[in-house]
Structures are given as C-alpha cells and as structure tokens.
LOGU-198985 format. One record per residue: y, x, z of N, C-alpha, C in turn; residue in one letter. Coordinates in steps of 0.2 Angstrom, whole numbers, plus 5000, padded with zeros to 4 digits. Layout:
// residues N
YXZYXZYXZA
...
This chain:
// residues 493
441244205473441244215480441244255482X
441444245489441644325492441044355494X
441044435493440344465495440344525501X
440044515508439844545511439044585515X
438944605516438344645519438144595523X
437444575523437344535526436644565528X
436144585528435644615529435444715524X
434744735525434544775522433844775518X
433844825513433144795512432644865512X
432044845510431544875512431544955510X
431344985515431045055514430145065515X
430345135512429745175513429645215514X
429045275512429045345515429245375510X
429545345505430045385499430445385498X
430545295500431345305497431745255502X
432245275506432845245511432845175508X
433245135511433545065510434045065507X
434245015506435244995506435444925509X
436144925509436444855511436344805504X
436144765508436144705505436644635506X
437044615501437644565502437244485503X
437744435505437544385505437444345498X
437544385492437544355484436644405484X
436344425488435644465486435944515483X
436244565482436644615479436744675483X
436444715481436644795484437244825485X
437444835491438244835494438244905498X
438844945495438844995498439244995504X
438845025512439344995518439945085517X
440545065518441145075517441345065524X
441545105527441945085534442445115539X
442945095543443545125547443145145552X
443445145557443345145565444045125567X
444245055569444745045571444545015578X
444445045584444245045591444545005595X
445145015592445744995599446144925595X
445844875589446144865585446144785589X
445544755591445444705597445844695602X
446044745605446244775611447144745609X
447144785605448144785601448144735596X
447844675593448244635588448644595593X
449244595588449844555588450344585595X
450144635597450744695603451044715597X
451444725593452044735590452144655583X
451844615583452344575581452344505581X
452444515588452844455593452144435596X
451544435596450844395595450844365591X
450844395588450444355579449744385578X
449244385585448844425584448344395575X
448444335574448044285566448444335560X
449044365561449444405555449044485556X
449144495562448844555560447944575557X
447644535561447144545558447244515550X
447244465548447344455540447544525538X
447944535539448544565534448044655536X
447744665541447444725540446644725536X
446344675535445944645532445944645525X
446644645523446944645516446944685513X
447244735517447444815514446644855513X
446144845519445544895518445244845511X
445144805512444844745507445044765500X
445744785501445944815493445744875493X
445744945498445744975498444645025497X
444644945497443744965495443244965501X
443444935508443044945512442744885514X
441944905517441544835516441544805523X
441444885526441344855534441844865539X
442044845542442444875550442144885555X
442144955558441944965567442344955572X
442444905577442744885582442344895589X
442544895593442344905601442444805602X
441844805604441844705607442244735615X
442144765619442344795626442444835625X
443144845625443544915625443744935630X
443445015630443845035636443945105637X
444145135631444345195626444745205626X
445245215616445545245613446045155613X
446745165616446845085615446945045620X
446245055624446245005628446744965634X
446844915636447344905639447244925645X
446444875648446244895654445544925656X
445544945656444944985655444244965660X
444344945666444044905671443644845670X
444144815664443844735660443744755655X
444144805652444144775642444544715639X
445144705646445544665643446144675637X
446544625634446844645627447644655632X
447944695627448744735630449044655633X
449144585632449444545635448844495639X
448544545644448044525648447444475649X
447244465642446544425641446044445643X
445544415647445044465649444444445646X
444044465645443544445643443144405646X
442844395651442844335656443044285661X
442944245663443344185667443544215671X
443344275676443444295683443244385680X
443844405681443844465681443244515675X
442944545678442544585674441844575675X
441644485677440944445676440744405674X
440344455669439944385663439544335666X
439544325673439144285675439544225676X
440244235675440644175676440844155671X
440644165663440844145657441144175653X
440944175645441444185641442444165642X
442844215641443444165642443544165634X
443944085635443844075626444344075624X
445044105626445644135625445344195620X
445044245623444944315623444244305614X
444044255617443344285610443544205606X
444244185606444544155601444544215594X
444844265597445144305595444544345591X
444044345593443444365589443144335586X
443144275586442944225580443644225574X
444144225577444444235570444444295567X
444244345570444244415566443544405562X
443144385564442444375559442744355553X
442844295555442944255549443544275545X
443944305546444444355542444044405537X
443644435540443344485539442944455532X
442644405533442044375530442344345522X
443044325525443544305517443644375515X
443644435518443944505514443444525512X
442744515511442244545510442044575515X
442044605520442044655524441344615532X
441144655533440544645538440944685548X
440744655552441044695556440544715560X
440544805562440144815565440444835573X
440044795578440244765583439944825588X
440344865590439944915596440144875605X
439444825602439244805612439044835615X
438744905614438244955618438545015620X
439345035618439745075619439445125626X
439345185625439245225631439745245637X
440045235633440945235638441045195642X
440445145641440745075646440445075652X
440045135653439445145660439745155666X
440345225667440545255672440745195675X
440745205683441145185688441745165685X
442145095686442745085684442745075675X
442245085672442345045666442144965665X
441844935661441944865659441244865662X
440544905662440044885662439644915669X
440044965673439745005679439744965684X
439144965688438944935692438644875691X
438444825685438244775680437544785681X
437244715686436744715687436244695678X
435544685680435144655673435444575673X
435544525677435844475677436444485674X
436944505674437344525671437444555664X
437144595665437044595655436744555654X
436044505654435644455652436144395651X
436744385654437444325654437544345647X
437744425649438244425640438144425636X
437444455636437144455628436844375629X
436444355631436644275631437144225627X
437844235631438244205628438444245622X
438444295621438544315616438144295610X
437544315610437044295605437044195602X
437344185608437244095607438044095602X
438344125605439344125600439144135593X
438644195593438744225587437944255582X
437644175582436844195578437144205574X
436444225569436644255564436444205558X
436144165560436344075555436944065554X
437144075557438044055555438544085555X
438344175558438844225558438444295555X
438244305550437844335546438144405543X
438844395543439244465544439444515549X
438844515554438644555558438444605560X
438644675562438144725564438044735572X
437644745575437644795583437444835582X
438144865584437944945586437844965595X
437445025597437545045601437545115604X
437745145608438045205611438445225609X
438545295603439245325601439445385605X
439345435604439345515609438845495615X
438345475615437945445618437245515619X
437045555624436445575624435845545627X
435245525619434745505618434245525626X
434045465631433545495634434245475642X
434345445642434845415648434445355648X
433945355653433445295655434045225658X
434545245662434945185665435245145660X
435545175653435845145651435545115645X
434545155644434345135639433945065639X
434045055648433645005649433844945648X
434944955649435244895649435144875642X
435344925638435144925631434444875627X
434044885632433344845631433744775634X
433844755640433944695640434644655636X
434944695634435544655630435444635624X
434744685621434544675614434044615615X
433744605622433244545621433644495621X
434144485626434644425626434744405617X
435144455616435444445610435044385603X
434344435604433744405598433644355603X
433444335608433144255612433844195608X
434244235608434744185609434944155600X
434744195594434744175587435244235584X
435344295589435844345586435344395582X
435144365574434744435574434944485568X
435644505570435944535564435544595564X
435744625560435344725561435644775567X
435444815570435544845575435344925573X
436044975575435845025577436045065578X
436045125583436145165587436645225585X
436945235586437545315586437045375592X
437145395593436945455597437645525599X
437345565602437945605601437945675595X
438545705594438545735587437845795585X
437745795579437445805573436645785578X
436545725575435845675577436045625570X
435645585569435345535568435045485572X
435145415569434845355576434145385577X
433745425574433245415576432845505580X
433445565579432945625580433545665580X
433445695585434045735589433845805586X
434145855583433945915582434245965586X
434845935591435145975597434546005601X
434245965605433745985609433045985606X
432845995600432146015598432646075594X
432446055589432346115582432546055575X
432846115569432646095563432246055564X
431646115562431146055560430446035565X
430746035573430445975577430645965581X
431145915578431745905583431445835589X
431945825594431445785599431845715597X
431345655597431145585594431745565602X
432345525596432645475600432445405603X
432045395607431545345606431945285606X
432645245609432745205607432945175602X
433245235597433245225589432545225585X
432145255588431645255583431345175585X
431445145590431345065592431445045590X
432245045589432644985588433144965579X
433545055576433845065574433545015568X
434044985563433744945555434044995551X
434345025555434645075546435045145552X
434945185548435145255549435745285552X
436245315557436645325557436645415560X
436945445555437345515553437745505556X
437945545561438245575564438245635567X
438645685560438745775561439645795559X
439545855563440445875562440145935557X
439845935555439645995550439545975543X
439246025539439446015532438745935532X
439245885529438945845528438345835526X
438145845522437345845518436745865523X
436945905526436245935530436145885535X
436445855537436245795542435845715538X
436245725532436045655526435345675524X
435245755524434745765522433945755528X
434345795531433845785538433545705539X
434145655537433845605538433345585534X
433245595529432845565522432345655523X
432245685528431445695531431045645538X
431445615539431145595543430645575546X
430245555541429645525537429145615540X
429445635538428945715542429145735551X
429545705553429545705559428845655562X
428745595559428045555562428345485559X
429045465557429145405555428845375550X
428445315548428245295544428645265538X
429045255539429745255535430445285534X
430745285530431445315530431745225534X
432445245533432845185536433445215530X
433745165528434545175526435045215529X
435145265526435445325529436545295529X
436745305533437645305530437845365537X
438545375534438845435537439245385541X
439245395547439545355553439845415557X
440645415560440645465562440845525561X
441245575561441145645558441745685561X
441845715555442345795555443145785555X
443445735549443845735548444445655548X
444545665551444945585554446045585550X
446145545545446445555541447245525547X
447645555545448245555549448545585551X
449145585558449645635560449045675565X
449445725568449345785571448945865569X
448645885573448245935571447445945569X
447146015568446646005566446145965562X
445845925565445445875561445745815561X
446245815563446645765564447245745557X
447345825553447645825548447245865543X
446745805541446245875534446645845528X
446645895522446645905516446345835513X
446645805508446045765504445545795502X
445545855501444845895499444445895504X
444745885511444245915518443745835516X
444145765515443845705518443245705512X
443645705504443245685497442545705499X
442545795502442045835501441445785505X
441945795513441345735517440945685515X
441345655509441145595506440545595500X
440845645495440445665491439845695491X
439745725495439145785500438845725502X
438945675505438645635509438345585503X
438645535498438245505495437945545489X
438145615487437545625483436845685484X
436945665492436245665495435945625500X
435845585496435645515499436045445500X
436645465503436845425507437045355505X
436845295509437045225504437745215507X
438245255511439045225514439145305518X
439745275519440145325522440745315526X
441045335535441545315536442245355534X
442645325533443545345535443845335540X
444245385544444345375550445245395548X
445545345551446445355550446545375559X
446845425560447145425565447645395567X
448145375566448545335566448445255565X
447845235565447545185565447145145570X
446745175571446145165575446245125582X
446445165585446645135593447445075591X
447545045586447945015583448545005589X
448845065592449145055600449945095597X
450145095591450845115589451045045584X
451745065585451944985581452045005573X
451845075570451745065565451145065563X
450645045563449845065565449644995557X
449944945556449744925551450144955544X
450644975547451145015539450645075538X
450545115543450145185541449345155537X
449145085538448545075539448445075531X
448945035527449245005519449445095516X
449745145520449945195515449545255517X
449245255521448845315520448445335514X
448645385512448545395505448145425502X
447345445506446645445505446345385505X
446645325511446245255509446545215504X
447245235503447445175498447345195490X
447145265490447045295484446145335482X
446145365487445545425484444845385488X
444745355494444245325496444145275493X
444545215490444245155486444045185478X
444345235475444145265468443045285470X
443245325476442545355475441945305476X
442145235482441745185484441745135479X
442345135474442145085467441845135462X
441645185460441445195458440845215457X
440445225464439945245464439445195465X
439845135468439445085467439445035462X
439745075456439845045450439245045444X
439045095447438345145443437645105443X
437445105439436745065440436145105443X
435945075450435245075452435545155456X
436245155459436445215464436145205469X
435845145472435545135479434945155478X
434645175473434145205472434145285474X
434545315474434645365474434045405476X
433845475476433645515481433645595480X
433745595484434145685486433445735482X
433645785479433445825476433245875483X
432845865486432845925492432545985489X
432045975483431646035483432046055477X
432546035476433046075467432446095463X
431946015463431645995455431945975449X
432745945453433145945446433745985446X
433946005450434546055449433946145450X
433946175444433446215448433846275447X
434546295444434946345446435746375448X
435946375451436646385451436746335457X
436346335462436346295468436846295473X
436846375473437446425479436946415485X
437246425491437046445497436946365502X
436346335503436446305506436546325516X
436946275517437246275525436546275531X
436346315536436046315540436346265546X
435846225550435846205557436246235561X
436746195561437246235569437446185572X
437746205580437946135583438346165584X
438846215583439546235581439946165577X
440546165580441146115576441446135571X
441546055567442046075561441646135555X
441246115553440846145546441146135542X
441446095540441346055533442246125530X
442146175526442346225523442346225516X
442846245512443046255504442446295502X
442146315508441746425504441146385504X
440746345505440046315507440146305499X
439746325494439346315487438846285485X
438746255492437746225489438046155486X
437546155480437746095476437146035477X
437745995479437245905482436945885476X
436545825475436345815471435745755471X
435545715468435145645469435045625464X
434245595462434445565457433845505458X
433845465454433245405453432445405452X
432045365457431545405451431045395447X
431745335442431545325434432045355430X
432445415434432945455429433645415427X
433645355428434045305424434845315426X
434845355432435245375437435545475439X
435745505440435745575442436545585445X
436645605451437345635452437345695456X
437845725454437845815457438545815460X
438545835464439245865466439445945468X
439745965466440246055463440746055469X
440646075474441146075477441546135476X
441246195474441646255472441346265462X
441846325459441646315454441146345451X
440546335446439846355447439446335440X
438846365437438546345434437746325435X
437546265435436946235435436546225429X
435846235432435446225427435146165430X
435146105424434646045426433846015421X
433545995424432945975422432945915419X
433245905413433545845409433045825408X
432145825406431845795405431645745411X
431945755417431845705423432045645421X
432545635416433145605414432645525410X
432845465409432745445406433045455399X
432545425393432745445387433645405386X
434045425382434445435379435045435385X
435045455389435345495393436045535391X
436545535395437245565393437545575399X
437745645401438345665405438845665406X
439045675411439945655409440445705418X
440745735417441345745424441845705426X
441545705432442045635434442545685439X
443145685439443645685443443445655450X
443445695455443345675461443645635464X
444245635462445245595466444945545463X
445245545455445245485452444545435448X
444045485449443445445446443545445440X
443945475433444045485428443445515425X
443345505419442745525418442945555410X
442445635411442545655400441745675402X
441445685394441045725394440745785396X
440345805396439745865398439245885396X
439545865391438945925384438445875383X
437645915384437145905382436545925387X
437146005387436546035393435946085389X
435646095394435346085400435946135406X
436246175403436646215408437446185409X
437746185413438346135414438546175419X
439346205414439746245419440446235419X
440646205425441346195430441746225431X
441646275429442146355430442646335423X
442046305416442746305411442946245411X
442646165414443046115415443646145421X
444046205423444446195428444446165433X
445246145435445246125439445246035438X
445346005445445345945444446045905445X
446145845445446845805446447245845451X
446845875456447245895463447245955462X
447046005455447146075458446546075459X
446246085460445546105465445046105460X
444446165464443846165459443246115458X
443146075464442846005465442845965458X
442045955457441945905452441345885454X
441145795452440645765450440345765442X
439845775442439245765436438945705435X
439045675433438545605431438045605425X
437445585427437145575421436945515422X
436945465413436645405416436345385409X
435845335409435445305404435745255401X
435645245396436145205392436045115395X
435345125395435145045396434545045405X
435145075410434845085414434444995419X
433845015420433444945421433744935429X
433844885432434044865437433344835441X
433144885447432644855453432744825454X
432144785456432244725461431944745471X
432344745474432044795478431844715483X
431544715491431144685493431444675499X
431444615505431944605510431544655516X
431944655523431544715528431444685533X
431044695536431044665542431144735547X
431344715556431744745558431044815562X
431244875565430744915569430444875576X
429944885578429544865582429744785580X
429644745575429544675575430044625575X
430744665577431344635578431744635569X
431544555567431844555559432544525558X
432944585557433744565554433544495548X
433944445551434244405545434544435537X
434044425532434344445529434144415522X
434644415515434344365509434244405504X
433544405500433144445498433444455492X
433344525488433944555483433644505477X
434144495471434044465465434144515459X
433544505457433744565449434544565447X
434344605440435144605440435644665441X
442445455572443045435575443445485578X
443345445576443245505580443545445583X
443045445590443045395597443545435600X
444045365602444545425607444445425612X
444545475616444245475623443545515621X
443645535616443045595614443245655617X
442745715622443045765622442345805620X
442445865618441945915613441945965618X
C-alpha cells in the first residue's frame, strides 16, 4: 500500500514530534517547491496537464520526495494571471473573475483534484499554500476581498477537500510574511475557521519572513528573547524553519521554543532557505556541497525533514521544466540518497540535538552566531552538529570539515557500532570504537570534499511507539495513531 504523510505525532517539552503516514508509521518530510506548477501544467505538452502531473510526481517520488509544495491561487512566479490566479490557458478559479462568492470553477478545481490524487498514488502529500502573503496587495487575488469572500472561498475548499477523503493535504499560510500584520492574520483566522467548519482538519503551519520559526521571530526580538509570532503560536501544528543562514542555527532555535514559553516542542522542518538547484548565479547555482550541508546540518540538529528547491523547475514556466525535474543532479542523486538513508536508521524520528555538548565533548569547532545577514552557508564553518535518541540506540553527527571529535560513548546503548557515512552516496565504512573519531584521517569523501557523517547504532534498537497529537488551540489534525515496529518567486531581499 502506498505510504504518504497524513498527520503528526505527539510532542512534549523535551521531545519534538514527527510526521506519520497513512499506515501509522514515521515518515520524513522531504519536499520541493514548485509554486507555478498548477498554473502551468499542460502549457508545454499540448494541454495534457494530466500527463505533466503524473510524470512530475513519478520523478520526484523516485528521488525520495514525500511532500510537494504548491500555491493554490498563484500570483507570483509562473503566474499567468496576477489578478485572479488563473492558469496559462485562461481557466480561472471562480465562476466569475476573482470573486469566490460566485462559486468554484469546476474546470480549474478538477486539475487540483487530479493533482492531489496523483500525488497520493506516488506517496506524496501536497502542502497547499492557501494563505500566501503575496496575494493581499491591490491587483492580486485576495486584494480587497471581504470577510464574506474569504468565508465563501474556504467554505467551498473545506467541503471539497475534507480530511476524511483527502488526508494527503497540509495547509500553509504566509511565506515571506512579517508577523503581526493584523489585516492579513485576521483574514487567516476567517479562512482557517471556514476550513475547519467544513471538515478540512488537516495539519496547518505558517512561514514568516526569513530567520524565523512558525512561532518565534528573533529578528524583531533577540535570539535569547524573541518576539512571539502569535498566529503561529495559536495555530501551527508543526514548525517551519526558514533561514538563509547556517542551517543548524534556526533548527536549534526551534528546539528551544519551550524556553520562550511554549508548552511543547513542535515537529521542526527546514522549508525555504539559501540554495536553489538550477541555472543562474549566486544562490541559484550552488554546488552540491552547499546544498547537502544545509540538509545534513538540519537533520543532525533534530530536523524531521527538509526542502530541496530547483530554480529551473519551481515556476514550471519553461518548456524543459519536466526534464529538469528528472535530470537535476542533486535531486536525482544526492537528495534521495540522504533522505532514504537517514529515514532507514531505526528511531531517527526520536533524535534530540546535542545542544549542551554532552555527547560530543571536544572537537566541535566554532558555533555560528545569529545574524540577519543573508547567505551564511559556507565551507569554513567548523561546527559539528549532532543528535542522539534518549535511549542511546541512535546518534548521528555531521562533520562539515576535517576534525577530530571526542564522544561520550557511555550515552550509547550497549553493543553500539560506529560507521562513517559518505554524505553523497551514503555508503558506510567502519569508524572504530572511539571515543575519538578522526575525519582528517578518513580523507576525502566520494566527491573529493572533507565533510563526513558519523553514525552510531545499537544492534537491536527498539522502535518506540508515539501517540497521535492534537493541534494547538484545540484544533486537531486528522491523524492515524502510530503502530509499533524557495525560493519563492517574486521575493526581494
């Protein structure tokens, strides 16, 4: 049976949750961002939008993707009609122009129906950006809408896509949106209330401006006393970490939410960030090492998933976007290797970051400081990120540069073994018995770079059974209990 994300496990004040699938098993959140796809499907295939959808999800599923990010009413990159969010061939979302009170245009929403169904058949959940911040200015799809129009829109969407029949949906709000804009957040309240009232109880989250989590903003406060992003505090069921800096900093920040007043940690994922695979310059043409560093730093800092972005795919507004989706090297090779290998390690979803250096006691290097400057992902950062499960059955460290580290191996479960993992191919080799581990002596990885992953596993790690979680403020996403066993177009920085 095909597996796809449907919900989130419980969190506590010391343990973040994780995503679970329709079979009740832990599932890593591995996503792209193709926000122009719905707008442009069929544009370069003689109108055969069904084939575009199936082909794209076939490629991404084979590459290890479990989530697809898209914009339901698109007014930015790849958008054919900024005012209504219509498609390339003139199909509008509503029966009359941009007015949702006239009803959903079935021709448009039939494409959405097909996309959700095809995604599920390929093991992919669709994260729909329904509250995109770019939609509110005058001349954009939500510009000037009344409360009645927002209610009509999300009443219809909730009724069409209830969680009972469409469990492979996540609802997203925001994106490059500063917290505290009351005029927008009040509309979000209206939208979410209408979705929930009509059966759309799938998990919700919110993405703010860069260097934030869904619940806190150190930009407008400080790293030690951040301002609360109230809408996210009240509504987010999982934590979106958005950073253009060293990826581990904001992920660790998400794990400190409880120190800022939150009763429990949320499931953290890195979504949107610095590097975008594809043509261009600057952050549009990263090396594979830049991208994999971001992912390994995220996962070894307690992340439950990450985003990979492709500049030559996300708008889907060029004739080669589908072939690019198949051939982008980092997607076709490195991304899938990392996601599949990491998710195969027993109890990966219970990893807790080693924030106090209790596990790695020497050789960690220099930890990055918080900054609002952009593009901080460098090859010179020496900090060794690491996480370990509470029972010591699994620990993982990422050594981005050659170093020798010392580990408290007594924290590991009896019978543990250590392996070096090539961060590109994920091939393994023995790392010895410690307690010191020297990656300098290990030499270069398969790509000729100095970064390595160090993996500790117990021979008979026991799988822990988590429970289902209720959403914040009494909003409960539909989940199945677990059994044992952008870069966004139009952004200016």
